N, CA and C of each residue as an Amber inpcrd file, in Angstrom:
protein
   525
 197.5600000 100.4600000 196.6970000 196.7990000  99.5240000 197.5130000
 197.7510000  99.0040000 198.5980000 197.3320000  99.1240000 199.8590000
 198.1820000  98.6410000 200.9460000 198.0810000  97.1190000 201.0620000
 198.9150000  96.5420000 201.9010000 198.9850000  95.0800000 201.9990000
 197.6870000  94.4770000 202.5260000 196.9910000  95.1990000 203.3880000
 195.7130000  94.6970000 203.9050000 194.6740000  94.6370000 202.7890000
 194.6240000  95.6860000 201.9580000 193.6980000  95.7020000 200.8230000
 194.0800000  94.6430000 199.7920000 195.3890000  94.4490000 199.6010000
 195.8350000  93.4250000 198.6540000 195.3830000  92.0410000 199.1020000
 195.5120000  91.7670000 200.3880000 195.1030000  90.4640000 200.9160000
 193.5850000  90.2950000 200.7980000 192.8330000  91.3330000 201.1250000
 191.3620000  91.2690000 201.0060000 190.9720000  91.0690000 199.5460000
 191.6510000  91.7950000 198.6330000 191.3800000  91.6150000 197.2050000
 191.6330000  90.1730000 196.7900000 192.8050000  89.6600000 197.1710000
 193.1640000  88.2890000 196.7900000 192.1330000  87.2890000 197.2940000
 191.7070000  87.4560000 198.5400000 190.7150000  86.5420000 199.1200000
 189.3730000  86.6430000 198.3970000 188.9140000  87.8820000 198.1510000
 187.6420000  88.0620000 197.4530000 187.7010000  87.5080000 196.0330000
 188.7920000  87.7890000 195.3420000 188.9380000  87.3350000 193.9600000
 188.9600000  85.8050000 193.8950000 189.7770000  85.1760000 194.7370000
 189.8530000  83.7120000 194.7420000 188.5250000  83.0860000 195.1580000
 187.8690000  83.6740000 196.1600000 186.5770000  83.1510000 196.6100000
 185.5210000  83.3080000 195.5250000 185.5620000  84.4250000 194.7970000
 184.6070000  84.6340000 193.7050000 184.7830000  83.6250000 192.5950000
 186.0330000  83.3590000 192.2250000 186.3010000  82.3680000 191.1740000
 185.9090000  80.9700000 191.6480000 186.2420000  80.6480000 192.8870000
 185.9150000  79.3190000 193.4180000 184.4070000  79.1140000 193.4880000
 183.6860000  80.1320000 193.9340000 182.2220000  80.0250000 194.0110000
 181.6310000  79.8450000 192.6160000 182.1630000  80.5480000 191.6440000
 181.6840000  80.4070000 190.2700000 181.8860000  78.9800000 189.7760000
 183.0580000  78.4310000 190.0420000 183.3980000  77.1070000 189.5300000
 182.5650000  75.9950000 190.1430000 181.9820000  76.2270000 191.3150000
 181.1140000  75.2080000 191.9200000 179.6380000  75.5470000 191.7600000
 179.3340000  76.5870000 190.9770000 177.9500000  76.8960000 190.6700000
 177.2400000  77.7970000 191.6540000 177.9580000  78.4370000 192.5540000
 177.3450000  79.3650000 193.5100000 177.5000000  80.7750000 192.9460000
 176.6700000  81.0840000 191.9550000 176.8420000  82.2940000 191.1750000
 176.5170000  83.5700000 191.9520000 175.5270000  83.5310000 192.8100000
 175.1800000  84.7220000 193.5970000 176.3470000  85.1220000 194.4930000
 176.9450000  84.1450000 195.1560000 178.1030000  84.4080000 196.0140000
 179.2800000  84.8800000 195.1630000 179.4320000  84.2750000 194.0000000
 180.5140000  84.6730000 193.0950000 180.3740000  86.1340000 192.7060000
 179.1640000  86.5610000 192.3680000 178.9320000  87.9600000 192.0020000
 179.2910000  88.8750000 193.1690000 178.8520000  88.5200000 194.3670000
 179.1290000  89.3600000 195.5400000 180.6300000  89.5010000 195.7790000
 181.3430000  88.3950000 195.7390000 182.7790000  88.4330000 196.0270000
 183.5580000  89.1370000 194.9210000 183.1730000  88.9260000 193.6590000
 183.8670000  89.5840000 192.5560000 183.5800000  91.0810000 192.5340000
 182.3520000  91.4730000 192.8940000 182.0520000  92.9050000 192.9970000
 182.9090000  93.5510000 194.0900000 183.0590000  92.8350000 195.2120000
 183.9070000  93.3530000 196.2910000 185.3580000  93.4690000 195.8310000
 185.8180000  92.5000000 195.0630000 187.1990000  92.5210000 194.5680000
 187.4220000  93.6820000 193.5990000 186.4200000  94.0050000 192.7750000
 186.5980000  95.1020000 191.8130000 186.7220000  96.4490000 192.5040000
 186.1510000  96.5840000 193.6930000 186.2800000  97.8600000 194.4010000
 187.6720000  98.0380000 194.9950000 188.4330000  96.9480000 195.1070000
 189.7470000  97.0000000 195.7460000 190.9090000  97.0540000 194.7540000
 190.6100000  97.0560000 193.4710000 191.6700000  97.0450000 192.4650000
 191.4070000  98.1690000 191.4630000 192.4690000  98.6420000 190.8330000
 192.3300000  99.6600000 189.7970000 191.5810000  99.0380000 188.6160000
 190.3940000  99.5380000 188.2840000 189.6080000  98.9150000 187.2110000
 190.2610000  99.0210000 185.8400000 191.1930000  99.9510000 185.6600000
 191.8550000 100.1120000 184.3620000 193.1370000  99.2920000 184.2350000
 193.5020000  98.5490000 185.2770000 194.7000000  97.7080000 185.2010000
 194.3670000  96.3840000 184.5320000 195.4000000  95.6390000 184.1740000
 195.1960000  94.3100000 183.5840000 194.4470000  93.4090000 184.5540000
 194.8710000  93.4410000 185.8320000 194.2100000  92.6210000 186.8430000
 192.7670000  93.0660000 187.0630000 192.5390000  94.3770000 187.0460000
 191.1780000  94.8890000 187.1730000 190.2940000  94.4050000 186.0360000
 190.8500000  94.3690000 184.8310000 190.1050000  93.8630000 183.6790000
 189.7950000  92.3890000 183.8130000 190.7560000  91.6360000 184.3260000
 190.5640000  90.1950000 184.5170000 189.4290000  89.9300000 185.5030000
 189.4190000  90.6770000 186.6000000 188.3600000  90.5110000 187.6060000
 187.0030000  90.8550000 186.9920000 186.9650000  91.9160000 186.1970000
 185.6950000  92.3310000 185.6060000 185.2010000  91.3310000 184.5480000
 186.1120000  90.6900000 183.8410000 185.7040000  89.6300000 182.8960000
 185.0620000  88.4800000 183.6640000 185.6700000  88.1100000 184.7960000
 185.0610000  87.0790000 185.6410000 183.6850000  87.5320000 186.1170000
 183.5640000  88.7970000 186.4580000 182.2920000  89.3290000 186.9290000
 181.2310000  89.2830000 185.8300000 181.6180000  89.5320000 184.5890000
 180.6660000  89.4250000 183.4720000 180.1090000  88.0070000 183.3900000
 180.9900000  87.0150000 183.4640000 180.5260000  85.6250000 183.3660000
 179.6800000  85.2410000 184.5760000 180.0270000  85.7650000 185.7450000
 179.2280000  85.4800000 186.9430000 177.8520000  86.1250000 186.8350000
 177.7950000  87.3820000 186.3320000 176.4950000  88.0320000 186.1180000
 175.6260000  87.1840000 185.1900000 176.1860000  86.7520000 184.0880000
 175.4100000  85.9690000 183.1230000 174.9350000  84.6570000 183.7420000
 175.8200000  83.9700000 184.4510000 175.4440000  82.7000000 185.0730000
 174.3830000  82.9000000 186.1490000 174.3900000  84.0470000 186.7960000
 173.4220000  84.3510000 187.8600000 172.1010000  84.8820000 187.2910000
 172.0130000  84.9980000 185.9790000 170.7830000  85.4710000 185.3570000
 170.6970000  86.9870000 185.2560000 171.7800000  87.6770000 185.5040000
 171.8180000  89.1340000 185.4270000 172.4070000  89.5380000 184.0710000
 171.6950000  89.1770000 183.0160000 172.2030000  89.3670000 181.6620000
 172.4150000  90.8370000 181.3230000 171.5000000  91.7080000 181.7230000
 171.6380000  93.1290000 181.3870000 172.8860000  93.7250000 182.0320000
 173.1600000  93.3700000 183.2890000 174.3640000  93.8500000 183.9600000
 175.6110000  93.3330000 183.2570000 175.5480000  92.0440000 182.8300000
 176.6910000  91.4390000 182.1360000 176.9670000  92.1700000 180.8300000
 175.9230000  92.4700000 180.0660000 176.0970000  93.1530000 178.7830000
 176.6160000  94.5720000 179.0000000 176.0530000  95.2780000 179.9940000
 176.4910000  96.6560000 180.2550000 177.9680000  96.7010000 180.6460000
 178.3850000  95.8160000 181.5440000 179.7880000  95.7820000 181.9580000
 180.6870000  95.3780000 180.7880000 180.2250000  94.4360000 180.0030000
 181.0090000  93.9690000 178.8590000 181.1910000  95.0980000 177.8420000
 180.1660000  95.8970000 177.6270000 180.2870000  97.0460000 176.7020000
 181.3200000  98.0410000 177.2210000 181.3190000  98.2770000 178.5420000
 182.3230000  99.1850000 179.1120000 183.7280000  98.6150000 178.9330000
 183.8590000  97.3100000 179.0570000 185.1800000  96.6710000 178.9540000
 185.7300000  96.6700000 177.5300000 184.8900000  96.8840000 176.5230000
 185.4040000  96.9470000 175.1520000 186.2730000  98.1830000 174.9420000
 186.2320000  99.1230000 175.8860000 187.0620000 100.3320000 175.8240000
 188.1560000 100.3150000 176.8990000 188.4270000  99.1560000 177.4670000
 189.4110000  99.0030000 178.5360000 190.8240000  99.2560000 177.9930000
 191.7110000  99.8310000 178.8050000 193.0830000 100.0950000 178.3570000
 193.8910000  98.8410000 178.0060000 193.6000000  97.7100000 178.6490000
 194.3430000  96.4730000 178.3920000 193.7880000  95.7850000 177.1450000
 194.6720000  95.4790000 176.1870000 194.2240000  94.9050000 174.9100000
 193.5990000  93.5180000 175.0820000 194.1380000  92.7130000 175.9740000
 193.5840000  91.3620000 176.1940000 192.1740000  91.4560000 176.7790000
 191.9600000  92.3810000 177.6920000 190.6300000  92.5720000 178.2750000
 189.6550000  93.0420000 177.1970000 190.0820000  93.9630000 176.3410000
 189.2190000  94.4310000 175.2480000 188.8390000  93.2670000 174.3330000
 189.8250000  92.4410000 173.9920000 189.5800000  91.3010000 173.1000000
 188.5860000  90.3210000 173.7290000 188.8120000  89.9700000 174.9910000
 187.9120000  89.0330000 175.6700000 186.5050000  89.6110000 175.8070000
 186.4160000  90.9070000 176.1050000 185.0940000  91.5080000 176.2880000
 184.3350000  91.5560000 174.9640000 185.0360000  91.8030000 173.8680000
 184.3700000  91.8020000 172.5580000 183.8370000  90.4050000 172.2290000
 184.6400000  89.3880000 172.5220000 184.1890000  88.0080000 172.2780000
 182.9870000  87.6600000 173.1590000 183.0530000  88.0460000 174.4290000
 181.9340000  87.7790000 175.3370000 180.6770000  88.5410000 174.9230000
 180.8480000  89.7880000 174.5300000 179.7080000  90.6040000 174.1170000
 179.0310000  89.9950000 172.8960000 179.8200000  89.4840000 171.9710000
 179.2710000  88.8220000 170.7860000 178.3880000  87.6450000 171.2020000
 178.8470000  86.8780000 172.1810000 178.0800000  85.7210000 172.6610000
 176.8420000  86.1760000 173.4250000 176.9980000  87.1650000 174.2920000
 175.8740000  87.6210000 175.1160000 174.7550000  88.2460000 174.2900000
 175.1240000  88.9170000 173.2100000 174.1150000  89.5790000 172.3900000
 173.5970000  88.7120000 171.2460000 174.0770000  87.4950000 171.1410000
 173.6140000  86.5960000 170.0840000 172.1460000  86.2580000 170.3180000
 171.3690000  86.1310000 169.2300000 169.9480000  85.7960000 169.4070000
 169.7910000  84.3860000 169.9580000 168.7810000  84.2260000 170.7820000
 168.4870000  82.9140000 171.3500000 167.8050000  82.0490000 170.2970000
 168.2720000  80.8430000 170.1310000 167.6620000  79.9240000 169.1850000
 166.4150000  79.3080000 169.7970000 165.4090000  79.1170000 168.9700000
 164.1910000  78.4620000 169.4270000 164.3950000  76.9540000 169.3340000
 164.0550000  76.2680000 170.3890000 164.2080000  74.8170000 170.4230000
 162.8330000  74.1850000 170.5480000 162.6280000  73.1380000 169.7880000
 161.3510000  72.4360000 169.8810000 161.3350000  71.6250000 171.1680000
 160.1430000  71.4400000 171.7020000 159.9890000  70.7460000 172.9860000
 160.5240000  69.3160000 172.9290000 160.3810000  68.6320000 171.7860000
 160.8440000  67.2360000 171.7010000 162.3660000  67.1210000 171.6800000
 163.0610000  68.2400000 171.4830000 164.5190000  68.2310000 171.5290000
 165.0410000  68.3740000 172.9480000 164.1880000  68.7500000 173.8400000
 164.5890000  69.0610000 175.2080000 164.3330000  67.8680000 176.1300000
 165.1910000  67.7160000 177.0860000 165.0080000  66.7240000 178.1330000
 164.7680000  67.4840000 179.4270000 163.6580000  67.1690000 180.0710000
 163.3380000  67.8250000 181.3270000 164.1140000  67.1520000 182.4520000
 164.8290000  67.9430000 183.2040000 165.5900000  67.4310000 184.3350000
 164.8040000  67.7490000 185.5950000 164.4430000  66.7370000 186.3590000
 163.6350000  67.0010000 187.5590000 164.4310000  67.7440000 188.6170000
 163.7100000  68.5160000 189.4180000 164.3390000  69.2590000 190.5080000
 164.5880000  68.2870000 191.6540000 165.8250000  68.0940000 192.0140000
 166.1880000  67.1400000 193.0620000 166.5070000  67.8270000 194.3780000
 166.1540000  69.1010000 194.4910000 166.5030000  69.8670000 195.6890000
 165.8780000  69.2750000 196.9440000 164.6640000  68.7960000 196.8520000
 163.9910000  68.2640000 198.0350000 164.2310000  66.7900000 198.2670000
 165.0500000  66.1600000 197.4540000 165.2650000  64.7240000 197.5680000
 165.9150000  64.3260000 198.8830000 166.8320000  65.1190000 199.3730000
 167.5320000  64.7730000 200.6150000 166.5760000  64.7680000 201.8010000
 165.4840000  65.5370000 201.7190000 164.5400000  65.6200000 202.8260000
 163.4490000  64.5590000 202.7570000 163.3480000  63.8450000 201.6380000
 162.2660000  62.8780000 201.4890000 162.5760000  61.5880000 202.2430000
 161.5590000  60.8150000 202.4150000 161.7060000  59.5220000 203.0930000
 162.4400000  58.5510000 202.1720000 163.2570000  57.6620000 202.7190000
 164.0290000  56.7370000 201.8800000 163.1470000  55.8760000 200.9780000
 161.9630000  55.4730000 201.4490000 161.1170000  54.6200000 200.6330000
 160.4970000  55.3760000 199.4630000 160.5020000  56.7230000 199.5070000
 159.9590000  57.5150000 198.4180000 160.9780000  57.7640000 197.3210000
 162.2170000  57.4700000 197.5650000 163.2650000  57.7120000 196.5770000
 163.2400000  56.6340000 195.5230000 163.2200000  57.0540000 194.2870000
 163.1960000  56.1110000 193.1840000 164.5390000  55.3920000 193.1040000
 164.4720000  54.0890000 192.9520000 165.6870000  53.3160000 192.7700000
 166.3840000  52.9420000 194.0590000 165.8270000  53.3450000 195.2060000
 166.5220000  53.0300000 196.4430000 166.3630000  51.5600000 196.8100000
 165.2300000  50.9550000 196.4620000 165.0120000  49.5390000 196.7190000
 165.3300000  49.1520000 198.1500000 165.8790000  47.9680000 198.3120000
 166.2440000  47.4820000 199.6340000 167.7450000  47.5580000 199.8510000
 168.4080000  48.3660000 199.0730000 169.8590000  48.4890000 199.1680000
 170.2300000  49.1770000 200.4720000 171.0130000  48.5190000 201.2570000
 171.4530000  49.0990000 202.5200000 172.8810000  49.5970000 202.3420000
 173.1370000  50.7870000 202.7870000 174.4770000  51.3380000 202.7180000
 175.2200000  50.8780000 203.9650000 176.3230000  50.1510000 203.7860000
 177.0170000  49.6320000 204.9630000 177.6620000  50.7560000 205.7680000
 177.6480000  50.5720000 207.0520000 178.2790000  51.5240000 207.9570000
 179.7720000  51.2310000 207.9690000 180.5840000  52.2680000 207.9030000
 182.0400000  52.0630000 207.8810000 182.5380000  51.3990000 209.1600000
 181.8310000  51.6240000 210.2290000 182.2710000  51.0790000 211.5010000
 181.7690000  49.6570000 211.7270000 180.8730000  49.1860000 210.8650000
 180.3160000  47.8540000 211.0850000 181.3780000  46.8030000 210.7890000
 181.2540000  45.6740000 211.4570000 182.2160000  44.5890000 211.3050000
 181.9020000  43.7200000 210.0970000 180.6740000  43.8290000 209.5830000
 180.2800000  43.0030000 208.4450000 181.0410000  43.4510000 207.2070000
 181.6450000  42.5000000 206.5150000 182.4030000  42.7810000 205.3000000
 181.7030000  42.0890000 204.1390000 181.7610000  42.7460000 202.9910000
 181.2280000  42.1250000 201.7920000 182.2560000  41.1440000 201.2780000
 181.8080000  39.9640000 200.9850000 182.6940000  38.9570000 200.4280000
 182.0800000  38.4490000 199.1390000 182.8980000  38.2670000 198.1140000
 182.3390000  37.7790000 196.8480000 181.8510000  36.3460000 196.9940000
 180.8660000  36.0210000 196.1560000 180.3630000  34.6510000 196.1800000
 181.4320000  33.7160000 195.6350000 181.5420000  32.5310000 196.1940000
 182.5470000  31.5890000 195.6780000 182.2090000  31.1890000 194.2400000
 183.2480000  30.9830000 193.4380000 183.0720000  30.6130000 192.0320000
 183.1980000  29.1050000 191.9070000 182.2690000  28.5300000 191.1690000
 182.3010000  27.0960000 190.9240000 183.3610000  26.8100000 189.8640000
 184.4110000  26.0170000 190.1880000 185.4870000  25.7510000 189.2210000
 185.0110000  25.0690000 187.9360000 183.8900000  24.3730000 187.9950000
 183.4220000  23.6990000 186.7840000 182.8840000  24.6930000 185.7530000
 182.5950000  25.9390000 186.1800000 182.0730000  26.9470000 185.2600000
 183.1860000  27.7650000 184.5940000 184.4240000  27.5720000 184.9950000
 185.5450000  28.3290000 184.4330000 185.9640000  27.7030000 183.1190000
 186.1190000  28.5150000 182.0770000 186.5520000  28.0470000 180.7660000
 188.0630000  27.8590000 180.8010000 188.4930000  26.6270000 180.7700000
 189.9290000  26.3410000 180.8040000 190.4610000  25.8960000 179.4530000
 189.6330000  25.9300000 178.4180000 190.0560000  25.5090000 177.0910000
 191.0830000  26.4910000 176.5420000 192.1740000  25.9640000 175.9830000
 193.2300000  26.7950000 175.4110000 192.7210000  27.3830000 174.0980000
 192.8120000  28.6940000 173.9530000 192.3130000  29.3250000 172.7310000
 193.4310000  29.6280000 171.7370000 194.6010000  29.1180000 171.9630000
 195.7390000  29.2190000 171.0550000 196.2470000  30.6470000 170.8810000
 195.8570000  31.5680000 171.7250000 196.2780000  32.9580000 171.5760000
 197.7880000  33.1070000 171.7410000 198.3740000  32.3540000 172.6700000
 199.8140000  32.4940000 172.9180000 200.6140000  32.1690000 171.6640000
 200.1470000  31.1810000 170.8930000 200.8760000  30.7980000 169.6830000
 200.7400000  31.8720000 168.6080000 199.5800000  32.4920000 168.5380000
 199.3880000  33.5730000 167.5680000 200.2760000  34.7620000 167.9450000
 200.3450000  35.0720000 169.2230000 201.1650000  36.1890000 169.6800000
 202.6450000  35.9150000 169.4330000 203.1130000  34.6900000 169.7370000
 204.5170000  34.3440000 169.5000000 204.8550000  34.3760000 168.0120000
 203.9380000  33.9380000 167.1740000 204.1590000  33.9740000 165.7260000
 204.2630000  35.4250000 165.2450000 203.4200000  36.3050000 165.7490000
 203.4570000  37.7200000 165.3550000 204.7720000  38.3590000 165.7930000
 205.2460000  38.0320000 166.9830000 206.5280000  38.5670000 167.4610000
 207.6730000  38.0640000 166.5930000 207.6550000  36.7800000 166.2600000
 208.7190000  36.2020000 165.4320000 208.7440000  36.8480000 164.0530000
 207.5770000  37.0550000 163.4440000 207.5080000  37.6880000 162.1230000
 208.0330000  39.1150000 162.1980000 207.6960000  39.8210000 163.2750000
 208.1760000  41.1980000 163.4430000 209.6810000  41.2430000 163.5680000
 210.2470000  40.3510000 164.3660000 211.7030000  40.3330000 164.5520000
 212.4120000  39.9720000 163.2600000 211.9050000  38.9920000 162.5350000
 212.5150000  38.5910000 161.2490000 212.4200000  39.7600000 160.2540000
 211.2820000  40.4360000 160.2530000 211.1250000  41.5850000 159.3660000
 212.0890000  42.7080000 159.7070000 212.3040000  42.9880000 160.9890000
 213.2450000  44.0270000 161.3990000 214.6770000  43.6580000 161.0420000
 215.0270000  42.3890000 161.2150000 216.3790000  41.9440000 160.8660000
 216.5740000  42.0290000 159.3610000 215.5460000  41.6460000 158.6020000
 215.6270000  41.6940000 157.1400000 215.7560000  43.1130000 156.6090000
 215.0180000  44.0650000 157.1780000 215.0910000  45.4460000 156.7500000
 216.3410000  46.1440000 157.2630000 216.8900000  45.6410000 158.3780000
 218.0650000  46.2590000 158.9720000 219.3430000  45.9840000 158.2120000
 219.3860000  44.8900000 157.4400000 220.6260000  44.5640000 156.7380000
 220.6380000  44.9960000 155.3040000
């Protein structure tokens, strides 16, 4: 692999991993597939890229592709890649558990929330987001001194007594 291909591989591989980590699985699959074409698939690094591609396929909903690639990787020359692919294959082929509806929490689709009107947003109320450039500053409300509890709760004496007992105990055990 020449230096230009190495740089393209590095960029595709890093971009694929980064896209996966932020949840952009389709882009991750595209970049990792491009990276696999630029590296020897039987090398340790080639196996590593393909393991990432298996997880990206699964996250992107391409389970059959993930299982097929994972099965091929169980015969990979690199022992670590074989081990990881066997573990992944075990997970991918595990039966799906049936969950009762009352165990599930429905998460609403918030994709269109940014486009909605502010008054339609739940919980927005009359809260105004201050502009960073505005001169208005938030200042805390003044505290009434008569509401402050100034009664001594004797904690300092309890703490000093505990320290004294500890020091006496250490001196006693030390001699």
